[in-house]
N, CA, C, O and the ligand as a Tripos MOL2 file, in Angstrom:
@<TRIPOS>MOLECULE
protein
  313   311    79     0     0
PROTEIN
NO_CHARGES

@<TRIPOS>ATOM
      1 N         103.9090   53.1950  138.0430 N.3       1 MET1
      2 CA        105.0810   54.0360  138.1800 C.3       1 MET1
      3 C         106.2610   53.3810  137.4640 C.2       1 MET1
      4 O         106.4690   52.1720  137.5590 O.2       1 MET1
      5 N         106.9990   54.1710  136.7730 N.am      2 SER2
      6 CA        108.1320   53.6410  136.0210 C.3       2 SER2
      7 C         109.1950   54.7240  135.9040 C.2       2 SER2
      8 O         108.9250   55.8250  135.4250 O.2       2 SER2
      9 N         110.3720   54.4090  136.3330 N.am      3 GLY3
     10 CA        111.4740   55.3550  136.2070 C.3       3 GLY3
     11 C         111.4130   56.4380  137.2770 C.2       3 GLY3
     12 O         110.3480   56.7450  137.8110 O.2       3 GLY3
     13 N         112.5680   57.0050  137.5760 N.am      4 PHE4
     14 CA        112.7000   58.0810  138.5550 C.3       4 PHE4
     15 C         113.3340   59.2800  137.8550 C.2       4 PHE4
     16 O         114.3830   59.1580  137.2220 O.2       4 PHE4
     17 N         112.6900   60.4310  137.9730 N.am      5 VAL5
     18 CA        113.2360   61.6400  137.3700 C.3       5 VAL5
     19 C         114.1980   62.2760  138.3700 C.2       5 VAL5
     20 O         113.7740   62.7730  139.4140 O.2       5 VAL5
     21 N         115.4890   62.2610  138.0540 N.am      6 CYS6
     22 CA        116.4940   62.8420  138.9480 C.3       6 CYS6
     23 C         116.2070   64.3380  139.1130 C.2       6 CYS6
     24 O         116.1350   65.0690  138.1250 O.2       6 CYS6
     25 N         116.0420   64.7960  140.3800 N.am      7 PRO7
     26 CA        115.7410   66.2160  140.5840 C.3       7 PRO7
     27 C         116.9050   67.1330  140.2130 C.2       7 PRO7
     28 O         116.7200   68.3400  140.0590 O.2       7 PRO7
     29 N         118.0870   66.5730  140.0710 N.am      8 HIS8
     30 CA        119.2510   67.3910  139.7570 C.3       8 HIS8
     31 C         119.4340   67.5940  138.2600 C.2       8 HIS8
     32 O         119.6240   68.7190  137.7990 O.2       8 HIS8
     33 N         119.3760   66.4970  137.5010 N.am      9 CYS9
     34 CA        119.6550   66.6110  136.0660 C.3       9 CYS9
     35 C         118.4530   66.2630  135.1940 C.2       9 CYS9
     36 O         118.5440   66.3040  133.9670 O.2       9 CYS9
     37 N         117.3100   65.9150  135.8280 N.am     10 LYS10
     38 CA        116.0500   65.6010  135.1220 C.3      10 LYS10
     39 C         116.1220   64.3400  134.2640 C.2      10 LYS10
     40 O         115.2090   64.0690  133.4840 O.2      10 LYS10
     41 N         117.2070   63.5650  134.4020 N.am     11 LYS11
     42 CA        117.3240   62.3240  133.6520 C.3      11 LYS11
     43 C         116.4000   61.2710  134.2720 C.2      11 LYS11
     44 O         116.2700   61.2070  135.4940 O.2      11 LYS11
     45 N         115.7510   60.4370  133.4270 N.am     12 VAL12
     46 CA        114.8860   59.3640  133.9170 C.3      12 VAL12
     47 C         115.7280   58.1050  134.1250 C.2      12 VAL12
     48 O         116.3730   57.6200  133.1950 O.2      12 VAL12
     49 N         115.7160   57.5750  135.3700 N.am     13 VAL13
     50 CA        116.4450   56.3620  135.7190 C.3      13 VAL13
     51 C         115.4250   55.2480  135.9230 C.2      13 VAL13
     52 O         114.5210   55.3860  136.7460 O.2      13 VAL13
     53 N         115.5580   54.1300  135.1760 N.am     14 ASP14
     54 CA        114.6080   53.0160  135.2750 C.3      14 ASP14
     55 C         114.9700   52.1180  136.4460 C.2      14 ASP14
     56 O         115.6200   51.0870  136.2680 O.2      14 ASP14
     57 N         114.5460   52.5130  137.6540 N.am     15 ILE15
     58 CA        114.8670   51.7870  138.8810 C.3      15 ILE15
     59 C         114.2980   50.3710  138.8510 C.2      15 ILE15
     60 O         114.9710   49.4260  139.2640 O.2      15 ILE15
     61 N         113.0740   50.2180  138.3700 N.am     16 PHE16
     62 CA        112.3980   48.9070  138.3920 C.3      16 PHE16
     63 C         112.3200   48.2910  136.9960 C.2      16 PHE16
     64 O         111.3500   47.6000  136.6870 O.2      16 PHE16
     65 N         113.2960   48.5210  136.1700 N.am     17 LYS17
     66 CA        113.3150   48.0700  134.7710 C.3      17 LYS17
     67 C         112.2140   48.7750  133.9820 C.2      17 LYS17
     68 O         111.5660   49.6840  134.5010 O.2      17 LYS17
     69 N         111.9990   48.3650  132.7330 N.am     18 ARG18
     70 CA        111.0350   49.0530  131.8770 C.3      18 ARG18
     71 C         110.2940   48.0380  131.0180 C.2      18 ARG18
     72 O         110.8660   47.0230  130.6220 O.2      18 ARG18
     73 N         109.0380   48.3060  130.7310 N.am     19 GLY19
     74 CA        108.2760   47.5020  129.7740 C.3      19 GLY19
     75 C         107.3680   46.4510  130.3830 C.2      19 GLY19
     76 O         106.6190   45.8060  129.6500 O.2      19 GLY19
     77 N         107.4020   46.2470  131.7240 N.am     20 GLY20
     78 CA        106.5840   45.2120  132.3660 C.3      20 GLY20
     79 C         105.0940   45.4910  132.2440 C.2      20 GLY20
     80 O         104.3170   44.5820  131.9530 O.2      20 GLY20
     81 N         104.6880   46.7300  132.4630 N.am     21 GLY21
     82 CA        103.2740   47.0950  132.3810 C.3      21 GLY21
     83 C         102.7440   46.9470  130.9660 C.2      21 GLY21
     84 O         101.6310   46.4650  130.7550 O.2      21 GLY21
     85 N         103.5390   47.3600  130.0120 N.am     22 GLU22
     86 CA        103.1350   47.2770  128.6090 C.3      22 GLU22
     87 C         102.9990   45.8110  128.1840 C.2      22 GLU22
     88 O         102.0690   45.4490  127.4630 O.2      22 GLU22
     89 N         103.9320   44.9770  128.6380 N.am     23 LYS23
     90 CA        103.8850   43.5420  128.3260 C.3      23 LYS23
     91 C         102.6250   42.9130  128.9250 C.2      23 LYS23
     92 O         101.9210   42.1590  128.2530 O.2      23 LYS23
     93 N         102.3430   43.2320  130.2070 N.am     24 MET24
     94 CA        101.1770   42.6600  130.8800 C.3      24 MET24
     95 C          99.8830   43.1090  130.2110 C.2      24 MET24
     96 O          98.9620   42.3090  130.0460 O.2      24 MET24
     97 N          99.8020   44.3890  129.8220 N.am     25 ALA25
     98 CA         98.6020   44.8880  129.1360 C.3      25 ALA25
     99 C          98.3770   44.1080  127.8440 C.2      25 ALA25
    100 O          97.2480   43.7510  127.5070 O.2      25 ALA25
    101 N          99.4770   43.8480  127.1230 N.am     26 GLY26
    102 CA         99.3720   43.0860  125.8800 C.3      26 GLY26
    103 C          98.8590   41.6730  126.1290 C.2      26 GLY26
    104 O          98.0150   41.1650  125.3920 O.2      26 GLY26
    105 N          99.3910   41.0390  127.1980 N.am     27 GLU27
    106 CA         98.9760   39.6750  127.5360 C.3      27 GLU27
    107 C          97.5090   39.6220  127.9600 C.2      27 GLU27
    108 O          96.8210   38.6330  127.7080 O.2      27 GLU27
    109 N          97.0340   40.6890  128.6030 N.am     28 MET28
    110 CA         95.6490   40.7280  129.0920 C.3      28 MET28
    111 C          94.6800   41.2740  128.0500 C.2      28 MET28
    112 O          93.4660   41.2450  128.2520 O.2      28 MET28
    113 N          95.2110   41.7700  126.9400 N.am     29 GLY29
    114 CA         94.3570   42.3030  125.8840 C.3      29 GLY29
    115 C          93.6760   43.6110  126.2560 C.2      29 GLY29
    116 O          92.5610   43.8900  125.8150 O.2      29 GLY29
    117 N          94.3630   44.4170  127.0810 N.am     30 VAL30
    118 CA         93.8210   45.7270  127.4480 C.3      30 VAL30
    119 C          94.7880   46.8100  126.9680 C.2      30 VAL30
    120 O          95.9780   46.5510  126.7890 O.2      30 VAL30
    121 N          94.2710   48.0230  126.7610 N.am     31 PRO31
    122 CA         95.1650   49.0850  126.2750 C.3      31 PRO31
    123 C          96.2240   49.4550  127.3190 C.2      31 PRO31
    124 O          95.9390   49.5090  128.5150 O.2      31 PRO31
    125 N          97.4380   49.7060  126.8510 N.am     32 PHE32
    126 CA         98.4990   50.2200  127.7250 C.3      32 PHE32
    127 C          98.4000   51.7370  127.6880 C.2      32 PHE32
    128 O          98.5520   52.3460  126.6290 O.2      32 PHE32
    129 N          98.1440   52.3520  128.8420 N.am     33 LEU33
    130 CA         97.9080   53.7970  128.8810 C.3      33 LEU33
    131 C          99.1820   54.6090  129.0250 C.2      33 LEU33
    132 O          99.1980   55.7920  128.6860 O.2      33 LEU33
    133 N         100.2550   53.9950  129.5230 N.am     34 GLY34
    134 CA        101.5040   54.7340  129.6410 C.3      34 GLY34
    135 C         102.2240   54.4570  130.9420 C.2      34 GLY34
    136 O         101.7610   53.6900  131.7860 O.2      34 GLY34
    137 N         103.3760   55.1050  131.0820 N.am     35 SER35
    138 CA        104.2140   54.9630  132.2760 C.3      35 SER35
    139 C         104.3050   56.3120  132.9790 C.2      35 SER35
    140 O         104.6100   57.3270  132.3540 O.2      35 SER35
    141 N         104.0400   56.3170  134.2800 N.am     36 ILE36
    142 CA        104.1550   57.5470  135.0620 C.3      36 ILE36
    143 C         105.4770   57.4890  135.8130 C.2      36 ILE36
    144 O         105.6810   56.5840  136.6220 O.2      36 ILE36
    145 N         106.3830   58.4380  135.5620 N.am     37 PRO37
    146 CA        107.6490   58.4360  136.2830 C.3      37 PRO37
    147 C         107.4450   58.6580  137.7880 C.2      37 PRO37
    148 O         106.5150   59.3500  138.2010 O.2      37 PRO37
    149 N         108.3220   58.0650  138.5930 N.am     38 ILE38
    150 CA        108.3200   58.3170  140.0370 C.3      38 ILE38
    151 C         108.7670   59.7670  140.2240 C.2      38 ILE38
    152 O         109.8760   60.1360  139.8380 O.2      38 ILE38
    153 N         107.9060   60.5760  140.8140 N.am     39 GLU39
    154 CA        108.1610   62.0200  140.8980 C.3      39 GLU39
    155 C         107.8860   62.4950  142.3290 C.2      39 GLU39
    156 O         106.7340   62.5110  142.7630 O.2      39 GLU39
    157 N         108.9440   62.8850  143.0710 N.am     40 PRO40
    158 CA        108.7570   63.3350  144.4550 C.3      40 PRO40
    159 C         107.7580   64.4860  144.5860 C.2      40 PRO40
    160 O         107.1260   64.6240  145.6330 O.2      40 PRO40
    161 N         107.6020   65.3030  143.5640 N.am     41 LEU41
    162 CA        106.6510   66.4170  143.6300 C.3      41 LEU41
    163 C         105.1960   65.9390  143.7220 C.2      41 LEU41
    164 O         104.3290   66.6790  144.1880 O.2      41 LEU41
    165 N         104.9230   64.6770  143.2690 N.am     42 ILE42
    166 CA        103.5640   64.1320  143.3900 C.3      42 ILE42
    167 C         103.2170   63.9970  144.8730 C.2      42 ILE42
    168 O         102.1100   64.3370  145.2900 O.2      42 ILE42
    169 N         104.1670   63.5020  145.6610 N.am     43 VAL43
    170 CA        103.9590   63.3520  147.1130 C.3      43 VAL43
    171 C         103.7770   64.7210  147.7560 C.2      43 VAL43
    172 O         102.8620   64.9270  148.5530 O.2      43 VAL43
    173 N         104.6500   65.6490  147.4050 N.am     44 GLU44
    174 CA        104.5940   66.9920  147.9770 C.3      44 GLU44
    175 C         103.2590   67.6690  147.6590 C.2      44 GLU44
    176 O         102.6220   68.2490  148.5380 O.2      44 GLU44
    177 N         102.8440   67.5890  146.3890 N.am     45 ALA45
    178 CA        101.5750   68.2120  145.9840 C.3      45 ALA45
    179 C         100.4000   67.5430  146.6900 C.2      45 ALA45
    180 O          99.4950   68.2180  147.1800 O.2      45 ALA45
    181 N         100.4220   66.2070  146.7380 N.am     46 SER46
    182 CA         99.3240   65.4690  147.3660 C.3      46 SER46
    183 C          99.2280   65.7900  148.8540 C.2      46 SER46
    184 O          98.1360   66.0130  149.3770 O.2      46 SER46
    185 N         100.3880   65.8140  149.5410 N.am     47 ASP47
    186 CA        100.3930   66.1160  150.9710 C.3      47 ASP47
    187 C          99.8550   67.5150  151.2550 C.2      47 ASP47
    188 O          99.2970   67.7720  152.3210 O.2      47 ASP47
    189 N         100.0280   68.4160  150.2890 N.am     48 ASN48
    190 CA         99.5640   69.7910  150.4730 C.3      48 ASN48
    191 C          98.1720   70.0210  149.8740 C.2      48 ASN48
    192 O          97.6810   71.1490  149.8500 O.2      48 ASN48
    193 N          97.5450   68.9490  149.3930 N.am     49 GLY49
    194 CA         96.1980   69.0610  148.8550 C.3      49 GLY49
    195 C          96.1220   69.7680  147.5140 C.2      49 GLY49
    196 O          95.0630   70.2660  147.1310 O.2      49 GLY49
    197 N          97.2450   69.8140  146.7950 N.am     50 LYS50
    198 CA         97.2790   70.5000  145.4960 C.3      50 LYS50
    199 C          97.1870   69.4780  144.3670 C.2      50 LYS50
    200 O          97.9270   68.4950  144.3730 O.2      50 LYS50
    201 N          96.2940   69.6870  143.3970 N.am     51 PRO51
    202 CA         96.2510   68.7820  142.2380 C.3      51 PRO51
    203 C          97.5900   68.8490  141.4890 C.2      51 PRO51
    204 O          97.9880   69.9020  140.9910 O.2      51 PRO51
    205 N          98.2750   67.6950  141.4220 N.am     52 PHE52
    206 CA         99.6230   67.6720  140.8640 C.3      52 PHE52
    207 C          99.6790   68.2060  139.4360 C.2      52 PHE52
    208 O         100.5140   69.0540  139.1220 O.2      52 PHE52
    209 N          98.8030   67.7180  138.5790 N.am     53 ILE53
    210 CA         98.8650   68.1110  137.1640 C.3      53 ILE53
    211 C          98.6380   69.6130  136.9980 C.2      53 ILE53
    212 O          99.2530   70.2540  136.1460 O.2      53 ILE53
    213 N          97.7430   70.1660  137.8250 N.am     54 TYR54
    214 CA         97.4380   71.5980  137.7270 C.3      54 TYR54
    215 C          98.6480   72.4410  138.1380 C.2      54 TYR54
    216 O          98.9720   73.4310  137.4810 O.2      54 TYR54
    217 N          99.3130   72.0440  139.2270 N.am     55 HIS55
    218 CA        100.4000   72.8670  139.7630 C.3      55 HIS55
    219 C         101.7720   72.5480  139.1620 C.2      55 HIS55
    220 O         102.6810   73.3780  139.1930 O.2      55 HIS55
    221 N         101.9100   71.3350  138.6160 N.am     56 TYR56
    222 CA        103.2190   70.9520  138.0640 C.3      56 TYR56
    223 C         103.0630   70.4060  136.6490 C.2      56 TYR56
    224 O         103.6650   69.3940  136.2900 O.2      56 TYR56
    225 N         102.2670   71.0750  135.8710 N.am     57 GLY57
    226 CA        101.9310   70.6260  134.5210 C.3      57 GLY57
    227 C         103.1090   70.4960  133.5660 C.2      57 GLY57
    228 O         103.0060   69.8150  132.5450 O.2      57 GLY57
    229 N         104.2180   71.1370  133.8850 N.am     58 LYS58
    230 CA        105.3790   71.1120  132.9750 C.3      58 LYS58
    231 C         106.3190   69.9370  133.2400 C.2      58 LYS58
    232 O         107.3130   69.7740  132.5330 O.2      58 LYS58
    233 N         106.0180   69.1090  134.2580 N.am     59 THR59
    234 CA        106.9020   67.9890  134.5760 C.3      59 THR59
    235 C         106.6180   66.7970  133.6570 C.2      59 THR59
    236 O         105.5460   66.7010  133.0590 O.2      59 THR59
    237 N         107.5900   65.8990  133.5570 N.am     60 LEU60
    238 CA        107.4310   64.6830  132.7510 C.3      60 LEU60
    239 C         106.2870   63.8330  133.2820 C.2      60 LEU60
    240 O         105.5400   63.2400  132.5040 O.2      60 LEU60
    241 N         106.1440   63.7670  134.6190 N.am     61 ALA61
    242 CA        105.0750   62.9530  135.2120 C.3      61 ALA61
    243 C         103.7030   63.5130  134.8500 C.2      61 ALA61
    244 O         102.7890   62.7510  134.5320 O.2      61 ALA61
    245 N         103.5500   64.8340  134.8950 N.am     62 ALA62
    246 CA        102.2600   65.4450  134.5470 C.3      62 ALA62
    247 C         101.9310   65.1990  133.0760 C.2      62 ALA62
    248 O         100.7830   64.9250  132.7260 O.2      62 ALA62
    249 N         102.9360   65.2960  132.2290 N.am     63 GLU63
    250 CA        102.7200   65.0240  130.8040 C.3      63 GLU63
    251 C         102.3010   63.5650  130.6030 C.2      63 GLU63
    252 O         101.4430   63.2700  129.7720 O.2      63 GLU63
    253 N         102.9140   62.6530  131.3720 N.am     64 ALA64
    254 CA        102.5750   61.2260  131.2620 C.3      64 ALA64
    255 C         101.1540   60.9700  131.7650 C.2      64 ALA64
    256 O         100.4140   60.1870  131.1700 O.2      64 ALA64
    257 N         100.7680   61.6430  132.8820 N.am     65 PHE65
    258 CA         99.3950   61.5180  133.3870 C.3      65 PHE65
    259 C          98.4050   61.9960  132.3300 C.2      65 PHE65
    260 O          97.4150   61.3190  132.0520 O.2      65 PHE65
    261 N          98.6690   63.1570  131.7430 N.am     66 ALA66
    262 CA         97.7590   63.7370  130.7490 C.3      66 ALA66
    263 C          97.5890   62.7960  129.5610 C.2      66 ALA66
    264 O          96.4830   62.6070  129.0550 O.2      66 ALA66
    265 N          98.7040   62.2090  129.1250 N.am     67 LYS67
    266 CA         98.6680   61.2810  127.9900 C.3      67 LYS67
    267 C          97.8740   60.0140  128.3440 C.2      67 LYS67
    268 O          97.1330   59.4870  127.5140 O.2      67 LYS67
    269 N          98.0370   59.5280  129.5930 N.am     68 ALA68
    270 CA         97.3720   58.2860  130.0160 C.3      68 ALA68
    271 C          95.8660   58.4680  130.1810 C.2      68 ALA68
    272 O          95.0990   57.5530  129.8830 O.2      68 ALA68
    273 N          95.4350   59.6360  130.6510 N.am     69 ILE69
    274 CA         93.9950   59.8180  130.9020 C.3      69 ILE69
    275 C          93.2300   60.2520  129.6590 C.2      69 ILE69
    276 O          92.0030   60.1640  129.6200 O.2      69 ILE69
    277 N          93.9540   60.7200  128.6430 N.am     70 LYS70
    278 CA         93.2810   61.2150  127.4310 C.3      70 LYS70
    279 C          92.3380   60.1610  126.8120 C.2      70 LYS70
    280 O          91.1830   60.4830  126.5320 O.2      70 LYS70
    281 N          92.7900   58.9250  126.5940 N.am     71 PRO71
    282 CA         91.8640   57.9320  126.0200 C.3      71 PRO71
    283 C          90.7190   57.5760  126.9570 C.2      71 PRO71
    284 O          89.6340   57.2230  126.4960 O.2      71 PRO71
    285 N          90.9430   57.6630  128.2730 N.am     72 ILE72
    286 CA         89.8720   57.3690  129.2400 C.3      72 ILE72
    287 C          88.7920   58.4450  129.1390 C.2      72 ILE72
    288 O          87.6000   58.1370  129.1240 O.2      72 ILE72
    289 N          89.2130   59.6950  129.0720 N.am     73 LEU73
    290 CA         88.2560   60.8040  128.9490 C.3      73 LEU73
    291 C          87.4870   60.6910  127.6380 C.2      73 LEU73
    292 O          86.3010   61.0120  127.5740 O.2      73 LEU73
    293 N          88.1700   60.2360  126.5990 N.am     74 GLY74
    294 CA         87.5210   60.0640  125.2960 C.3      74 GLY74
    295 C          86.4140   59.0290  125.3440 C.2      74 GLY74
    296 O          85.4270   59.1370  124.6160 O.2      74 GLY74
    297 N          86.5770   58.0010  126.2170 N.am     75 MET75
    298 CA         85.5820   56.9340  126.3360 C.3      75 MET75
    299 C          84.3590   57.4100  127.1280 C.2      75 MET75
    300 O          83.2490   56.9310  126.9010 O.2      75 MET75
    301 N          84.5650   58.3680  128.0720 N.am     76 THR76
    302 CA         83.4670   58.7500  128.9610 C.3      76 THR76
    303 C          82.6820   59.9410  128.4210 C.2      76 THR76
    304 O          81.5320   60.1400  128.8130 O.2      76 THR76
    305 N          83.2720   60.7360  127.5300 N.am     77 ARG77
    306 CA         82.5640   61.9000  126.9910 C.3      77 ARG77
    307 C          81.6870   61.4750  125.8270 C.2      77 ARG77
    308 O          82.0490   60.6110  125.0270 O.2      77 ARG77
    309 N          80.5200   62.1070  125.7550 N.am     78 LYS78
    310 CA         79.6040   61.7980  124.6470 C.3      78 LYS78
    311 C          79.2860   63.0460  123.8630 C.2      78 LYS78
    312 O          78.5310   62.9900  122.8930 O.2      78 LYS78
    313 ZN        120.8880   63.3200  138.0080 Zn       79 ZN79
@<TRIPOS>BOND
     1     1     2 1
     2     2     3 1
     3     3     4 2
     4     3     5 am
     5     5     6 1
     6     6     7 1
     7     7     8 2
     8     7     9 am
     9     9    10 1
    10    10    11 1
    11    11    12 2
    12    11    13 am
    13    13    14 1
    14    14    15 1
    15    15    16 2
    16    15    17 am
    17    17    18 1
    18    18    19 1
    19    19    20 2
    20    19    21 am
    21    21    22 1
    22    22    23 1
    23    23    24 2
    24    23    25 am
    25    25    26 1
    26    26    27 1
    27    27    28 2
    28    27    29 am
    29    29    30 1
    30    30    31 1
    31    31    32 2
    32    31    33 am
    33    33    34 1
    34    34    35 1
    35    35    36 2
    36    35    37 am
    37    37    38 1
    38    38    39 1
    39    39    40 2
    40    39    41 am
    41    41    42 1
    42    42    43 1
    43    43    44 2
    44    43    45 am
    45    45    46 1
    46    46    47 1
    47    47    48 2
    48    47    49 am
    49    49    50 1
    50    50    51 1
    51    51    52 2
    52    51    53 am
    53    53    54 1
    54    54    55 1
    55    55    56 2
    56    55    57 am
    57    57    58 1
    58    58    59 1
    59    59    60 2
    60    59    61 am
    61    61    62 1
    62    62    63 1
    63    63    64 2
    64    63    65 am
    65    65    66 1
    66    66    67 1
    67    67    68 2
    68    67    69 am
    69    69    70 1
    70    70    71 1
    71    71    72 2
    72    71    73 am
    73    73    74 1
    74    74    75 1
    75    75    76 2
    76    75    77 am
    77    77    78 1
    78    78    79 1
    79    79    80 2
    80    79    81 am
    81    81    82 1
    82    82    83 1
    83    83    84 2
    84    83    85 am
    85    85    86 1
    86    86    87 1
    87    87    88 2
    88    87    89 am
    89    89    90 1
    90    90    91 1
    91    91    92 2
    92    91    93 am
    93    93    94 1
    94    94    95 1
    95    95    96 2
    96    95    97 am
    97    97    98 1
    98    98    99 1
    99    99   100 2
   100    99   101 am
   101   101   102 1
   102   102   103 1
   103   103   104 2
   104   103   105 am
   105   105   106 1
   106   106   107 1
   107   107   108 2
   108   107   109 am
   109   109   110 1
   110   110   111 1
   111   111   112 2
   112   111   113 am
   113   113   114 1
   114   114   115 1
   115   115   116 2
   116   115   117 am
   117   117   118 1
   118   118   119 1
   119   119   120 2
   120   119   121 am
   121   121   122 1
   122   122   123 1
   123   123   124 2
   124   123   125 am
   125   125   126 1
   126   126   127 1
   127   127   128 2
   128   127   129 am
   129   129   130 1
   130   130   131 1
   131   131   132 2
   132   131   133 am
   133   133   134 1
   134   134   135 1
   135   135   136 2
   136   135   137 am
   137   137   138 1
   138   138   139 1
   139   139   140 2
   140   139   141 am
   141   141   142 1
   142   142   143 1
   143   143   144 2
   144   143   145 am
   145   145   146 1
   146   146   147 1
   147   147   148 2
   148   147   149 am
   149   149   150 1
   150   150   151 1
   151   151   152 2
   152   151   153 am
   153   153   154 1
   154   154   155 1
   155   155   156 2
   156   155   157 am
   157   157   158 1
   158   158   159 1
   159   159   160 2
   160   159   161 am
   161   161   162 1
   162   162   163 1
   163   163   164 2
   164   163   165 am
   165   165   166 1
   166   166   167 1
   167   167   168 2
   168   167   169 am
   169   169   170 1
   170   170   171 1
   171   171   172 2
   172   171   173 am
   173   173   174 1
   174   174   175 1
   175   175   176 2
   176   175   177 am
   177   177   178 1
   178   178   179 1
   179   179   180 2
   180   179   181 am
   181   181   182 1
   182   182   183 1
   183   183   184 2
   184   183   185 am
   185   185   186 1
   186   186   187 1
   187   187   188 2
   188   187   189 am
   189   189   190 1
   190   190   191 1
   191   191   192 2
   192   191   193 am
   193   193   194 1
   194   194   195 1
   195   195   196 2
   196   195   197 am
   197   197   198 1
   198   198   199 1
   199   199   200 2
   200   199   201 am
   201   201   202 1
   202   202   203 1
   203   203   204 2
   204   203   205 am
   205   205   206 1
   206   206   207 1
   207   207   208 2
   208   207   209 am
   209   209   210 1
   210   210   211 1
   211   211   212 2
   212   211   213 am
   213   213   214 1
   214   214   215 1
   215   215   216 2
   216   215   217 am
   217   217   218 1
   218   218   219 1
   219   219   220 2
   220   219   221 am
   221   221   222 1
   222   222   223 1
   223   223   224 2
   224   223   225 am
   225   225   226 1
   226   226   227 1
   227   227   228 2
   228   227   229 am
   229   229   230 1
   230   230   231 1
   231   231   232 2
   232   231   233 am
   233   233   234 1
   234   234   235 1
   235   235   236 2
   236   235   237 am
   237   237   238 1
   238   238   239 1
   239   239   240 2
   240   239   241 am
   241   241   242 1
   242   242   243 1
   243   243   244 2
   244   243   245 am
   245   245   246 1
   246   246   247 1
   247   247   248 2
   248   247   249 am
   249   249   250 1
   250   250   251 1
   251   251   252 2
   252   251   253 am
   253   253   254 1
   254   254   255 1
   255   255   256 2
   256   255   257 am
   257   257   258 1
   258   258   259 1
   259   259   260 2
   260   259   261 am
   261   261   262 1
   262   262   263 1
   263   263   264 2
   264   263   265 am
   265   265   266 1
   266   266   267 1
   267   267   268 2
   268   267   269 am
   269   269   270 1
   270   270   271 1
   271   271   272 2
   272   271   273 am
   273   273   274 1
   274   274   275 1
   275   275   276 2
   276   275   277 am
   277   277   278 1
   278   278   279 1
   279   279   280 2
   280   279   281 am
   281   281   282 1
   282   282   283 1
   283   283   284 2
   284   283   285 am
   285   285   286 1
   286   286   287 1
   287   287   288 2
   288   287   289 am
   289   289   290 1
   290   290   291 1
   291   291   292 2
   292   291   293 am
   293   293   294 1
   294   294   295 1
   295   295   296 2
   296   295   297 am
   297   297   298 1
   298   298   299 1
   299   299   300 2
   300   299   301 am
   301   301   302 1
   302   302   303 1
   303   303   304 2
   304   303   305 am
   305   305   306 1
   306   306   307 1
   307   307   308 2
   308   307   309 am
   309   309   310 1
   310   310   311 1
   311   311   312 2
@<TRIPOS>SUBSTRUCTURE
     1 MET1         2 RESIDUE 1 A MET
     2 SER2         6 RESIDUE 1 A SER
     3 GLY3        10 RESIDUE 1 A GLY
     4 PHE4        14 RESIDUE 1 A PHE
     5 VAL5        18 RESIDUE 1 A VAL
     6 CYS6        22 RESIDUE 1 A CYS
     7 PRO7        26 RESIDUE 1 A PRO
     8 HIS8        30 RESIDUE 1 A HIS
     9 CYS9        34 RESIDUE 1 A CYS
    10 LYS10       38 RESIDUE 1 A LYS
    11 LYS11       42 RESIDUE 1 A LYS
    12 VAL12       46 RESIDUE 1 A VAL
    13 VAL13       50 RESIDUE 1 A VAL
    14 ASP14       54 RESIDUE 1 A ASP
    15 ILE15       58 RESIDUE 1 A ILE
    16 PHE16       62 RESIDUE 1 A PHE
    17 LYS17       66 RESIDUE 1 A LYS
    18 ARG18       70 RESIDUE 1 A ARG
    19 GLY19       74 RESIDUE 1 A GLY
    20 GLY20       78 RESIDUE 1 A GLY
    21 GLY21       82 RESIDUE 1 A GLY
    22 GLU22       86 RESIDUE 1 A GLU
    23 LYS23       90 RESIDUE 1 A LYS
    24 MET24       94 RESIDUE 1 A MET
    25 ALA25       98 RESIDUE 1 A ALA
    26 GLY26      102 RESIDUE 1 A GLY
    27 GLU27      106 RESIDUE 1 A GLU
    28 MET28      110 RESIDUE 1 A MET
    29 GLY29      114 RESIDUE 1 A GLY
    30 VAL30      118 RESIDUE 1 A VAL
    31 PRO31      122 RESIDUE 1 A PRO
    32 PHE32      126 RESIDUE 1 A PHE
    33 LEU33      130 RESIDUE 1 A LEU
    34 GLY34      134 RESIDUE 1 A GLY
    35 SER35      138 RESIDUE 1 A SER
    36 ILE36      142 RESIDUE 1 A ILE
    37 PRO37      146 RESIDUE 1 A PRO
    38 ILE38      150 RESIDUE 1 A ILE
    39 GLU39      154 RESIDUE 1 A GLU
    40 PRO40      158 RESIDUE 1 A PRO
    41 LEU41      162 RESIDUE 1 A LEU
    42 ILE42      166 RESIDUE 1 A ILE
    43 VAL43      170 RESIDUE 1 A VAL
    44 GLU44      174 RESIDUE 1 A GLU
    45 ALA45      178 RESIDUE 1 A ALA
    46 SER46      182 RESIDUE 1 A SER
    47 ASP47      186 RESIDUE 1 A ASP
    48 ASN48      190 RESIDUE 1 A ASN
    49 GLY49      194 RESIDUE 1 A GLY
    50 LYS50      198 RESIDUE 1 A LYS
    51 PRO51      202 RESIDUE 1 A PRO
    52 PHE52      206 RESIDUE 1 A PHE
    53 ILE53      210 RESIDUE 1 A ILE
    54 TYR54      214 RESIDUE 1 A TYR
    55 HIS55      218 RESIDUE 1 A HIS
    56 TYR56      222 RESIDUE 1 A TYR
    57 GLY57      226 RESIDUE 1 A GLY
    58 LYS58      230 RESIDUE 1 A LYS
    59 THR59      234 RESIDUE 1 A THR
    60 LEU60      238 RESIDUE 1 A LEU
    61 ALA61      242 RESIDUE 1 A ALA
    62 ALA62      246 RESIDUE 1 A ALA
    63 GLU63      250 RESIDUE 1 A GLU
    64 ALA64      254 RESIDUE 1 A ALA
    65 PHE65      258 RESIDUE 1 A PHE
    66 ALA66      262 RESIDUE 1 A ALA
    67 LYS67      266 RESIDUE 1 A LYS
    68 ALA68      270 RESIDUE 1 A ALA
    69 ILE69      274 RESIDUE 1 A ILE
    70 LYS70      278 RESIDUE 1 A LYS
    71 PRO71      282 RESIDUE 1 A PRO
    72 ILE72      286 RESIDUE 1 A ILE
    73 LEU73      290 RESIDUE 1 A LEU
    74 GLY74      294 RESIDUE 1 A GLY
    75 MET75      298 RESIDUE 1 A MET
    76 THR76      302 RESIDUE 1 A THR
    77 ARG77      306 RESIDUE 1 A ARG
    78 LYS78      310 RESIDUE 1 A LYS
    79 ZN79       313 GROUP 0 **** ****
């Protein structure tokens, strides 16, 4: 999780700084898949049993999830 999407103005606020995950991935020699913004709708969707990406596909967090899983899906499909 990285950054908080303000529900009022949709601006991303880096509450926990930025770049730590990417730096660690580089140090460990593994691919950096991306940053998922802290999104209150993820909690709401999860609590209601709704797949977040399916129901909130237009949010920044859903776009980040889609981008992060794309290379993983590419590795598992034959
Ligand atoms: Zn705001």
